MDAnalysis code that builds the backbone (N, CA, C; Angstrom):
import MDAnalysis as mda
import numpy as np

u = mda.Universe.empty(570, n_residues=190, atom_resindex=np.repeat(np.arange(190), 3), trajectory=True)
u.add_TopologyAttr("name", ["N", "CA", "C"] * 190)
u.add_TopologyAttr("resid", np.arange(1, 191))
u.add_TopologyAttr("resname", ["MET", "TYR", "LYS", "GLN", "LEU", "LYS", "SER", "LYS", "ILE", "SER", "GLU", "TYR", "ILE", "SER", "LEU", "ASN", "PRO", "SER", "ASP", "TYR", "GLU", "LEU", "ILE", "GLU", "SER", "LEU", "PHE", "LYS", "PHE", "ARG", "ILE", "VAL", "ASP", "LYS", "GLY", "THR", "SER", "VAL", "ILE", "GLU", "ILE", "GLY", "LYS", "ARG", "THR", "ASN", "GLU", "VAL", "PHE", "PHE", "VAL", "ASN", "SER", "GLY", "TYR", "LEU", "ARG", "TYR", "TYR", "LYS", "ILE", "SER", "ALA", "SER", "GLY", "GLU", "GLU", "LEU", "ILE", "ILE", "HIS", "ILE", "TYR", "ALA", "PRO", "HIS", "ASN", "PHE", "ALA", "THR", "ALA", "LEU", "ASN", "SER", "PHE", "PHE", "LEU", "ASN", "LYS", "GLU", "SER", "GLU", "GLU", "GLU", "LEU", "GLN", "THR", "ILE", "THR", "LYS", "CYS", "GLU", "LEU", "LEU", "CYS", "ILE", "THR", "LYS", "TYR", "ASP", "LEU", "ASP", "LYS", "LEU", "TYR", "SER", "ILE", "ASN", "GLN", "LYS", "TRP", "GLN", "TYR", "PHE", "GLY", "ARG", "MET", "LEU", "MET", "GLU", "SER", "PHE", "LEU", "ILE", "GLU", "LYS", "GLU", "GLN", "ARG", "ILE", "ILE", "ASP", "GLN", "LEU", "SER", "LEU", "THR", "GLY", "GLN", "GLU", "LYS", "TYR", "ILE", "LYS", "LEU", "LEU", "GLU", "THR", "ASN", "PRO", "ASP", "ILE", "ILE", "GLN", "ASN", "VAL", "GLN", "VAL", "LYS", "TYR", "LEU", "ALA", "SER", "PHE", "LEU", "GLY", "ILE", "GLN", "PRO", "GLU", "SER", "LEU", "SER", "ARG", "ILE", "LYS", "LYS", "GLN", "ILE", "THR"])
u.atoms.positions = np.array([
    [5.354, 10.461, -13.759],
    [4.157, 9.530, -13.046],
    [5.103, 8.379, -12.282],
    [6.173, 7.910, -12.914],
    [6.876, 6.825, -12.309],
    [7.896, 7.358, -11.209],
    [8.216, 8.550, -11.062],
    [9.355, 9.323, -10.181],
    [9.112, 8.583, -8.814],
    [7.918, 8.953, -8.280],
    [7.851, 8.410, -6.798],
    [7.825, 6.603, -6.637],
    [7.579, 6.302, -7.608],
    [7.827, 4.600, -7.262],
    [9.458, 4.334, -7.779],
    [10.151, 4.976, -8.452],
    [11.436, 4.821, -8.614],
    [12.179, 5.167, -7.377],
    [11.676, 6.095, -6.804],
    [12.249, 6.689, -5.510],
    [12.156, 5.826, -4.380],
    [10.800, 5.274, -4.222],
    [10.683, 4.260, -3.147],
    [11.504, 3.066, -3.345],
    [11.490, 2.384, -4.759],
    [12.395, 1.097, -5.110],
    [13.748, 1.683, -4.637],
    [14.186, 2.851, -5.075],
    [15.831, 3.221, -4.792],
    [15.802, 2.974, -3.178],
    [15.069, 3.330, -2.361],
    [15.015, 3.043, -0.810],
    [15.896, 1.813, -0.524],
    [15.749, 0.771, -1.308],
    [15.686, -0.737, -0.983],
    [17.096, -1.017, -2.033],
    [17.004, -0.434, -3.314],
    [18.148, -1.181, -4.030],
    [18.572, 0.308, -5.339],
    [19.825, -0.035, -5.684],
    [20.052, 1.171, -6.492],
    [19.368, 0.687, -7.969],
    [19.275, 1.535, -8.656],
    [18.438, 1.632, -9.943],
    [19.147, 2.163, -11.321],
    [19.351, 1.355, -12.451],
    [19.613, 2.158, -13.322],
    [18.884, 2.260, -14.498],
    [19.122, 2.822, -15.585],
    [18.375, 3.030, -16.743],
    [17.631, 1.739, -17.488],
    [18.176, 0.755, -17.376],
    [17.548, -0.265, -18.055],
    [16.288, -0.982, -16.715],
    [16.395, -0.333, -15.569],
    [15.621, -0.997, -14.439],
    [14.358, 0.023, -14.508],
    [14.677, 1.134, -14.973],
    [13.728, 2.259, -14.878],
    [12.661, 1.875, -15.971],
    [13.306, 1.569, -17.331],
    [12.356, 0.904, -18.360],
    [11.855, -0.220, -17.876],
    [12.112, -1.192, -17.313],
    [11.318, -2.470, -17.044],
    [10.406, -1.702, -15.796],
    [10.730, -1.075, -14.851],
    [9.678, -0.814, -14.012],
    [8.361, 0.024, -15.076],
    [8.832, 0.879, -15.996],
    [7.579, 1.403, -16.610],
    [6.822, 0.392, -17.391],
    [7.745, -0.592, -17.892],
    [6.737, -1.693, -18.558],
    [5.939, -2.587, -17.967],
    [6.329, -2.663, -16.589],
    [5.621, -3.894, -15.735],
    [4.427, -2.956, -14.767],
    [4.608, -2.116, -14.466],
    [3.504, -0.972, -13.701],
    [2.740, -0.407, -14.462],
    [1.265, -0.428, -14.316],
    [0.409, 0.223, -15.361],
    [-0.129, 1.144, -14.385],
    [-0.074, 2.196, -15.402],
    [-0.836, 3.659, -14.352],
    [-2.530, 3.454, -14.218],
    [-3.178, 3.694, -13.480],
    [-4.417, 4.091, -13.301],
    [-5.033, 5.233, -12.480],
    [-6.206, 5.763, -13.061],
    [-6.664, 6.781, -12.045],
    [-8.037, 6.212, -11.501],
    [-8.108, 6.318, -10.305],
    [-9.214, 5.610, -9.655],
    [-10.156, 6.802, -8.831],
    [-11.581, 6.810, -9.072],
    [-12.351, 7.608, -8.563],
    [-12.465, 7.474, -6.872],
    [-12.732, 8.489, -6.182],
    [-12.957, 8.656, -4.697],
    [-14.207, 7.245, -4.645],
    [-13.853, 6.560, -3.350],
    [-15.220, 5.378, -3.130],
    [-15.175, 4.357, -3.993],
    [-14.304, 4.123, -4.861],
    [-13.986, 2.723, -5.653],
    [-13.492, 1.756, -4.935],
    [-13.762, 0.370, -4.833],
    [-13.180, -0.625, -4.398],
    [-11.994, -1.201, -5.369],
    [-10.979, -1.250, -4.988],
    [-9.849, -1.698, -5.819],
    [-9.584, -3.387, -5.671],
    [-9.956, -3.653, -4.487],
    [-9.982, -5.167, -3.963],
    [-11.235, -5.148, -3.085],
    [-12.290, -6.176, -3.707],
    [-13.404, -6.482, -3.083],
    [-13.327, -7.515, -2.197],
    [-14.424, -7.599, -0.948],
    [-14.479, -8.655, -0.242],
    [-15.127, -9.881, -0.998],
    [-14.285, -11.105, -0.929],
    [-15.168, -12.065, -1.728],
    [-14.620, -12.491, -3.136],
    [-13.715, -11.582, -3.112],
    [-12.867, -11.588, -4.813],
    [-11.457, -11.573, -4.488],
    [-10.972, -12.400, -5.607],
    [-9.360, -12.622, -5.664],
    [-8.907, -11.614, -6.217],
    [-7.397, -11.274, -5.818],
    [-6.903, -10.266, -6.330],
    [-5.359, -10.519, -6.986],
    [-5.150, -10.025, -8.050],
    [-3.624, -10.581, -8.258],
    [-2.983, -9.205, -8.901],
    [-3.251, -8.225, -7.978],
    [-2.416, -6.633, -8.318],
    [-2.037, -6.290, -7.028],
    [-0.663, -5.524, -6.938],
    [-0.541, -5.063, -5.755],
    [-0.250, -3.313, -6.560],
    [-0.711, -2.387, -5.567],
    [-0.746, -1.181, -5.957],
    [0.137, -0.317, -5.083],
    [0.779, 0.508, -6.152],
    [1.690, 1.446, -5.333],
    [0.630, 2.859, -5.524],
    [0.807, 3.815, -4.231],
    [-0.076, 4.558, -4.301],
    [0.858, 6.037, -4.730],
    [0.629, 6.657, -5.758],
    [1.064, 7.818, -6.193],
    [0.624, 8.965, -5.701],
    [-0.798, 8.806, -5.428],
    [-1.371, 10.025, -4.943],
    [-2.699, 9.493, -4.411],
    [-3.131, 10.178, -3.163],
    [-4.491, 9.652, -2.697],
    [-4.253, 9.016, -1.683],
    [-5.584, 8.605, -0.873],
    [-5.805, 7.836, 0.176],
    [-6.405, 6.661, -0.044],
    [-5.976, 5.481, 0.662],
    [-7.068, 4.253, 0.543],
    [-7.181, 3.859, 1.836],
    [-8.466, 2.870, 1.970],
    [-8.583, 2.156, 3.379],
    [-8.771, 1.125, 3.159],
    [-8.150, 0.198, 3.926],
    [-8.010, -1.417, 3.835],
    [-9.062, -1.557, 5.092],
    [-10.366, -2.271, 5.051],
    [-10.736, -2.809, 6.168],
    [-11.603, -4.018, 6.192],
    [-12.170, -4.361, 6.956],
    [-12.773, -5.737, 7.030],
    [-14.379, -5.241, 8.019],
    [-15.300, -6.316, 7.663],
    [-16.397, -6.098, 8.103],
    [-16.758, -6.987, 9.166],
    [-16.768, -6.258, 10.473],
    [-16.995, -7.617, 11.649],
    [-18.238, -8.059, 11.562],
    [-18.681, -9.071, 12.250],
    [-19.935, -9.942, 12.598],
    [-20.863, -9.216, 12.594],
    [-20.937, -8.029, 13.197],
    [-22.160, -7.112, 13.678],
    [-22.228, -6.095, 12.469],
    [-21.217, -6.063, 11.731],
    [-21.513, -5.177, 10.440],
    [-20.703, -3.708, 10.281],
    [-19.898, -3.737, 11.518],
    [-19.100, -2.374, 11.637],
    [-17.920, -2.516, 10.723],
    [-17.481, -1.273, 10.086],
    [-16.253, -1.505, 9.364],
    [-15.068, -1.281, 10.345],
    [-14.165, -2.154, 10.009],
    [-12.634, -2.039, 10.829],
    [-11.753, -1.638, 10.115],
    [-11.126, -0.488, 10.194],
    [-10.164, -0.390, 9.125],
    [-8.772, -0.715, 9.873],
    [-8.394, -1.744, 9.104],
    [-6.874, -2.443, 9.335],
    [-5.920, -1.170, 9.182],
    [-6.014, -0.530, 8.025],
    [-4.804, 0.261, 7.889],
    [-5.299, 1.231, 6.442],
    [-4.611, 2.738, 6.830],
    [-4.820, 3.355, 5.679],
    [-3.421, 3.798, 5.050],
    [-3.860, 3.704, 3.483],
    [-2.485, 3.769, 2.888],
    [-2.523, 5.331, 2.205],
    [-1.662, 6.056, 2.427],
    [-1.212, 7.507, 1.934],
    [-0.035, 7.167, 0.868],
    [0.115, 8.484, 0.146],
    [0.966, 8.219, -1.012],
    [2.602, 7.786, -0.742],
    [2.884, 7.185, -1.670],
    [4.323, 6.458, -1.554],
    [4.532, 4.992, -1.196],
    [3.351, 4.395, -0.584],
    [3.337, 3.121, -0.273],
    [2.746, 2.085, -1.013],
    [2.894, 0.933, -0.952],
    [2.475, -0.032, -1.496],
    [1.343, -0.773, -0.996],
    [0.186, -1.386, -1.573],
    [-0.934, -2.001, -1.001],
    [-1.587, -3.006, -1.510],
    [-2.035, -3.945, -1.080],
    [-2.545, -5.272, -1.577],
    [-3.335, -5.880, -0.463],
    [-4.193, -6.794, -0.737],
    [-4.652, -7.804, 0.320],
    [-3.995, -8.974, 0.374],
    [-2.986, -9.249, 1.097],
    [-1.712, -10.142, 1.024],
    [-2.360, -11.671, 1.157],
    [-3.131, -12.039, 1.570],
    [-3.776, -13.491, 1.608],
    [-4.267, -13.677, 0.482],
    [-4.980, -12.692, -0.244],
    [-5.705, -13.054, -1.552],
    [-4.636, -13.138, -2.620],
    [-3.674, -11.865, -2.442],
    [-2.432, -11.728, -3.464],
    [-1.773, -12.861, -3.488],
    [-1.019, -13.601, -2.448],
    [-0.082, -14.331, -2.303],
    [-0.618, -15.650, -2.245],
    [-1.833, -15.950, -1.910],
    [-2.427, -17.267, -1.650],
    [-3.666, -17.710, -2.499],
    [-3.908, -16.813, -3.404],
    [-4.713, -16.919, -4.378],
    [-6.193, -17.229, -3.822],
    [-6.569, -16.591, -2.717],
    [-7.952, -16.444, -1.898],
    [-8.665, -15.480, -2.220],
    [-9.806, -16.015, -1.730],
    [-10.749, -14.690, -1.782],
    [-10.487, -13.832, -0.765],
    [-10.519, -12.553, -1.077],
    [-10.190, -11.508, -0.001],
    [-11.425, -11.474, 0.925],
    [-10.983, -11.385, 2.341],
    [-12.009, -11.229, 3.172],
    [-11.585, -9.659, 3.738],
    [-10.763, -9.022, 3.213],
    [-11.035, -7.441, 3.076],
    [-11.172, -6.772, 2.198],
    [-11.488, -5.356, 2.165],
    [-11.711, -4.544, 1.086],
    [-10.521, -3.443, 0.964],
    [-10.092, -3.140, -0.340],
    [-9.315, -1.930, -0.366],
    [-10.185, -0.897, -1.167],
    [-10.229, 0.307, -0.522],
    [-11.281, 1.138, -1.035],
    [-10.433, 2.439, -1.356],
    [-10.878, 3.229, -2.038],
    [-10.018, 4.801, -2.289],
    [-10.996, 5.676, -1.473],
    [-10.265, 6.560, -0.480],
    [-10.821, 7.409, 0.334],
    [-11.033, 8.718, -0.517],
    [-9.813, 9.077, -1.531],
    [-9.776, 10.218, -2.381],
    [-9.857, 9.521, -3.811],
    [-9.673, 10.606, -4.456],
    [-9.444, 10.264, -5.756],
    [-7.989, 9.690, -5.842],
    [-7.573, 8.726, -6.401],
    [-6.137, 8.099, -6.403],
    [-5.681, 7.781, -7.942],
    [-4.309, 7.985, -7.871],
    [-3.360, 7.731, -8.817],
    [-2.558, 6.486, -8.461],
    [-2.655, 5.432, -9.098],
    [-1.843, 4.294, -8.688],
    [-1.145, 3.522, -9.792],
    [-0.226, 2.873, -9.272],
    [0.834, 2.279, -10.469],
    [0.397, 0.541, -10.124],
    [-0.145, -0.338, -10.644],
    [-0.572, -1.603, -10.520],
    [0.710, -2.462, -10.930],
    [0.894, -3.628, -10.620],
    [1.607, -4.763, -10.927],
    [0.962, -6.020, -10.853],
    [0.925, -6.790, -11.559],
    [-0.058, -8.017, -11.350],
    [0.957, -9.206, -10.870],
    [0.744, -10.184, -10.278],
    [1.443, -11.125, -9.576],
    [2.215, -11.757, -10.586],
    [1.676, -12.056, -11.903],
    [2.712, -12.705, -12.675],
    [3.794, -11.700, -13.381],
    [3.723, -10.263, -13.578],
    [4.696, -9.687, -13.474],
    [5.575, -9.100, -12.281],
    [5.021, -9.288, -11.158],
    [6.183, -9.186, -9.840],
    [6.783, -10.506, -9.959],
    [6.346, -11.840, -10.132],
    [7.310, -12.765, -10.068],
    [8.183, -12.793, -11.293],
    [8.126, -12.155, -12.562],
    [8.860, -12.017, -13.413],
    [9.953, -10.954, -12.964],
    [9.578, -10.072, -12.611],
    [10.541, -8.821, -12.014],
    [11.644, -9.638, -10.879],
    [10.875, -10.241, -9.932],
    [11.798, -11.199, -8.986],
    [12.833, -12.238, -9.673],
    [12.321, -12.553, -11.028],
    [12.966, -13.599, -11.485],
    [14.162, -13.087, -12.468],
    [14.284, -12.001, -12.488],
    [15.187, -11.200, -13.478],
    [16.663, -11.283, -12.715],
    [16.594, -10.960, -11.385],
    [18.215, -11.081, -10.812],
    [17.847, -10.826, -9.281],
    [19.084, -11.279, -8.603],
    [18.978, -11.329, -7.020],
    [18.556, -9.827, -6.582],
    [18.874, -8.864, -7.336],
    [18.786, -7.672, -6.999],
    [17.397, -7.057, -6.776],
    [16.535, -7.809, -7.510],
    [14.883, -7.483, -7.477],
    [14.395, -8.680, -6.206],
    [14.901, -9.571, -6.132],
    [14.357, -10.464, -5.157],
    [14.789, -9.918, -3.717],
    [15.850, -9.267, -3.832],
    [16.239, -8.534, -2.301],
    [15.382, -7.432, -1.991],
    [14.956, -6.652, -3.195],
    [13.883, -5.580, -3.077],
    [12.636, -6.310, -2.553],
    [12.198, -7.200, -3.109],
    [10.980, -7.555, -2.541],
    [11.108, -8.518, -1.061],
    [12.059, -8.754, -0.455],
    [12.406, -9.350, 0.803],
    [12.516, -7.962, 1.519],
    [13.320, -6.968, 1.174],
    [13.308, -5.769, 2.197],
    [11.818, -5.340, 2.264],
    [11.402, -5.222, 1.165],
    [9.911, -4.476, 1.236],
    [8.941, -5.287, 2.100],
    [8.957, -6.567, 2.137],
    [8.186, -7.398, 3.245],
    [8.723, -7.226, 4.529],
    [10.157, -7.103, 4.699],
    [10.403, -7.043, 5.802],
    [9.839, -5.626, 6.714],
    [10.394, -4.655, 5.851],
    [9.775, -3.407, 6.295],
    [8.052, -3.386, 6.470],
    [7.439, -3.916, 5.592],
    [5.961, -4.035, 5.877],
    [5.537, -4.815, 7.277],
    [6.417, -6.190, 7.226],
    [5.995, -6.784, 8.628],
    [6.337, -5.962, 9.987],
    [7.724, -5.483, 9.756],
    [8.060, -4.326, 11.013],
    [6.827, -3.361, 11.226],
    [6.580, -2.746, 9.957],
    [5.324, -1.855, 10.457],
    [3.852, -2.459, 11.092],
    [3.687, -3.734, 10.560],
    [2.417, -4.059, 11.019],
    [2.589, -4.577, 12.589],
    [3.821, -5.031, 12.903],
    [4.020, -5.432, 14.271],
    [4.141, -4.427, 15.232],
    [4.331, -3.306, 14.667],
    [4.685, -1.793, 15.472],
    [3.186, -1.567, 15.748],
    [2.339, -1.575, 14.679],
    [0.860, -1.224, 14.659],
    [0.225, -1.857, 15.661],
    [0.518, -3.192, 15.736],
    [-0.299, -4.053, 16.675],
    [0.250, -3.664, 18.041],
    [1.575, -3.502, 18.301],
    [1.999, -3.163, 19.644],
    [1.300, -1.690, 20.011],
    [1.334, -0.840, 19.192],
    [0.572, 0.590, 19.567],
    [-0.908, 0.546, 20.019],
    [-1.288, -0.619, 19.058],
    [-2.859, -0.480, 19.259],
    [-3.268, -1.378, 20.812],
    [-2.291, -2.076, 21.177],
    [-2.564, -2.961, 22.645],
    [-1.651, -1.938, 23.768],
    [-1.042, -1.004, 23.385],
    [-0.075, -0.340, 24.577],
    [-0.392, 1.092, 24.559],
    [-0.749, 1.822, 23.777],
    [-1.150, 2.988, 23.556],
    [-2.506, 3.551, 24.141],
    [-2.624, 4.769, 24.572],
    [-3.983, 5.077, 24.718],
    [-4.340, 5.727, 23.402],
    [-5.674, 6.324, 23.137],
    [-6.075, 6.763, 22.138],
    [-5.438, 7.920, 21.674],
    [-5.236, 8.756, 23.104],
    [-4.299, 10.124, 22.653],
    [-3.190, 9.936, 21.922],
    [-2.344, 8.924, 22.848],
    [-1.007, 8.594, 22.286],
    [-1.017, 8.239, 21.053],
    [-1.927, 7.113, 20.657],
    [-1.931, 6.827, 19.087],
    [-2.407, 7.807, 18.067],
    [-3.011, 8.671, 18.392],
    [-3.421, 10.127, 17.646],
    [-2.117, 10.984, 17.676],
    [-1.375, 11.140, 18.878],
    [0.019, 11.971, 18.530],
    [0.890, 11.532, 17.858],
    [1.100, 9.841, 17.839],
    [2.008, 9.191, 17.190],
    [1.689, 9.430, 15.785],
    [0.612, 9.359, 15.287],
    [0.258, 9.467, 13.830],
    [0.382, 10.856, 13.079],
    [0.019, 11.811, 14.044],
    [0.227, 13.272, 13.945],
    [1.686, 13.475, 13.764],
    [2.535, 12.968, 14.350],
    [3.992, 12.978, 14.363],
    [4.536, 12.523, 13.140],
    [4.012, 11.130, 12.873],
    [4.484, 10.275, 11.718],
    [3.855, 10.315, 10.461],
    [2.680, 10.920, 10.211],
    [1.698, 10.940, 9.183],
    [0.507, 11.919, 9.233],
    [1.156, 13.245, 9.384],
    [0.174, 14.372, 9.629],
    [-0.634, 14.600, 8.444],
    [-0.148, 14.103, 7.085],
    [-1.018, 14.246, 6.158],
    [-2.268, 13.354, 6.006],
    [-2.124, 12.164, 6.517],
    [-3.459, 11.560, 6.687],
    [-4.370, 12.178, 7.488],
    [-4.067, 12.824, 8.670],
    [-4.844, 13.379, 9.478],
    [-5.874, 14.769, 9.089],
    [-4.804, 15.287, 7.924],
    [-5.261, 16.261, 6.929],
    [-6.528, 15.986, 5.868],
    [-6.063, 14.646, 5.488],
    [-6.693, 14.325, 4.418],
    [-7.937, 12.976, 4.542],
    [-8.177, 12.683, 5.535],
    [-8.765, 11.283, 6.053],
    [-10.029, 11.717, 7.156],
    [-10.989, 11.251, 6.607],
    [-12.268, 11.632, 7.446],
    [-12.193, 11.125, 8.864],
    [-12.482, 11.882, 9.715],
    [-12.625, 11.572, 11.321],
    [-13.093, 10.303, 11.388],
    [-14.443, 9.619, 10.853],
    [-14.640, 8.347, 11.181],
    [-13.738, 7.401, 10.733],
    [-12.818, 7.288, 9.955],
    [-12.153, 6.431, 9.263],
    [-10.647, 6.637, 10.037],
    [-10.298, 7.817, 10.358],
    [-9.158, 7.779, 11.465],
    [-9.462, 7.462, 12.781],
    [-10.877, 7.068, 13.367],
    [-11.056, 7.051, 14.544],
    [-10.990, 5.172, 14.519],
    [-11.671, 4.654, 13.479],
    [-11.623, 3.305, 13.159],
    [-10.044, 2.663, 13.112],
    [-9.674, 3.427, 12.481],
    [-8.127, 3.202, 12.173],
    [-7.318, 3.078, 13.525],
    [-7.636, 4.202, 14.421],
    [-6.847, 4.122, 15.703],
    [-7.743, 3.345, 16.820],
    [-8.721, 2.581, 16.489],
    [-9.483, 2.022, 17.509],
    [-10.106, 2.715, 18.535],
    [-10.620, 3.905, 18.174],
    [-11.610, 4.704, 19.104],
    [-12.673, 5.258, 18.408],
    [-13.591, 5.768, 19.270],
    [-14.811, 6.355, 19.034],
    [-14.681, 7.604, 18.152],
    [-15.354, 7.916, 17.311],
    [-15.343, 9.262, 16.516],
    [-15.311, 10.354, 17.592],
    [-16.286, 10.115, 18.337],
    [-16.368, 11.500, 19.527],
    [-15.018, 11.710, 20.527],
    [-14.584, 10.428, 20.827],
    [-13.275, 10.661, 21.768],
    [-11.981, 11.069, 20.795],
    [-12.216, 10.954, 19.361],
    [-11.384, 11.398, 18.638],
    [-11.511, 12.940, 18.568],
    [-12.638, 13.302, 18.557],
    [-13.085, 14.777, 18.321],
    [-12.595, 15.410, 19.460],
    [-12.688, 14.857, 20.656],
    [-12.220, 15.333, 21.862],
    [-10.784, 15.274, 21.962],
    [-10.093, 14.479, 21.531],
    [-8.466, 14.318, 21.601],
    [-7.822, 15.652, 20.662],
    [-8.327, 15.703, 19.381],
    [-8.089, 16.736, 18.582],
    [-8.364, 18.225, 19.319],
    [-9.389, 18.334, 19.946],
    [-9.685, 19.540, 20.482],
    [-8.513, 19.768, 21.749],
    [-8.283, 18.589, 22.520],
    [-7.213, 19.012, 23.731],
    [-5.983, 19.212, 23.312],
    [-5.384, 18.838, 22.037],
    [-3.976, 18.934, 21.411],
    [-4.026, 20.051, 20.675],
    [-4.970, 20.791, 20.007],
    [-4.769, 21.876, 19.214],
    [-4.869, 22.913, 19.732],
])
């Protein structure tokens, strides 16, 4: 159950047996059904989720009532509403399961406790946030500079599992194109 999380953390820092015990004591396992909101608009969150299995969508509701997907989280990624989590604010976004998910959850209190143990864990937190920021910056650049087809091809090359497991309407919103356009693009490519 913790193997994937330990592997992800090991991408940033080396772990020893006592670190494994610490991870297992601080991250709580949760199975969440499809269509469940783990972070709701208007509510505060004090949890970060590691996606063991399944897919989630992180979205905002526009003034016109349209769902705008900010991110799709696939297995082996961390997810939360950053403003709500770090600033203790009501979330303006929703994090909802697209499929049944197995999540490992850590609270803000326990994450702060983890960071206070030693510099290794602080380094992990910093490196994780740096990679998250780089990913977000690249997503913004892609949204501004790539065509719909180029965005789809890039997603197909980097995360083909998302394309296979997430509904077209969510993919289209995530890519910033209409579902009909995405269907056309998919037909052209295959």
